[in-house]
N, C-alpha and C positions, 0 to 999 in steps of 0.2 A: 428248188423253189425258193424264191426270194421272200424275205420277211414281209414285204408289202402284200404279196400275193397270199401268203399264209394268213396274214391278218385279215384280209378280205374274206377268205374262205371260212375262217373261224367265226366271223361276224355273221356270215350267211347261214352257217350251220346252226349257230345258237339262235338266230332269229326264227328258223324253221322248227327246230326241235326243242327249244327251251333249255331247261336245266340238264346239264350233262357233266358227268364225272370226267376226270382226266382220261381214264381208260376208254370210256364211251366216245369221247372226242377223238382219241387216237383211231378208233375203229371207223368213225365217220369220215375222217380225213384220209384214211388209208395210208397213214404215215409210216414210212419205213426208214426215215433218216435219223439223224442224231436227235435224241430226245431233249438235249440241252437247248437246242435252237427253239423247239416248240415251247419249252418251259420259259425261256427268256422272253419270247413274244407274249405269252400269256401273262407273265409277271408285269411286263411293260403296260399291257392293256389294263390290268388291275390298278396299277399305280396311276395311270391317266384317268381312271374312272369310267372307262368304256364298258368294262364288264365287272361283275362282282363275284367273288369267291366266298361261298357260304356253306355251312353244314347242312346236309340233308339227313335227318335222323332216321328216316325210313330205309335209306340205302346204306346208312352208316359210313358215308363218304362225304368229302368236300365236293361241291358242284360249282360249275361256272354258269352264269346267266348274264344276259344283257342288263345293263343298268337302265331303268326306266326314267 
């Protein structure tokens, strides 16, 4: 899967499901590839301001959400 397709799928999933942890996002994507690629795409999206990584104290994890 190319990074462009992966990026589009992440945006689609986060728009439907809302706040997701890294593990939940993995499950939604059905990702079985190299985790470094997924982490690189997520980090790039955070740097660009497309998504936000913030703490969720009830889950005790960091979650990703779309920036509004």
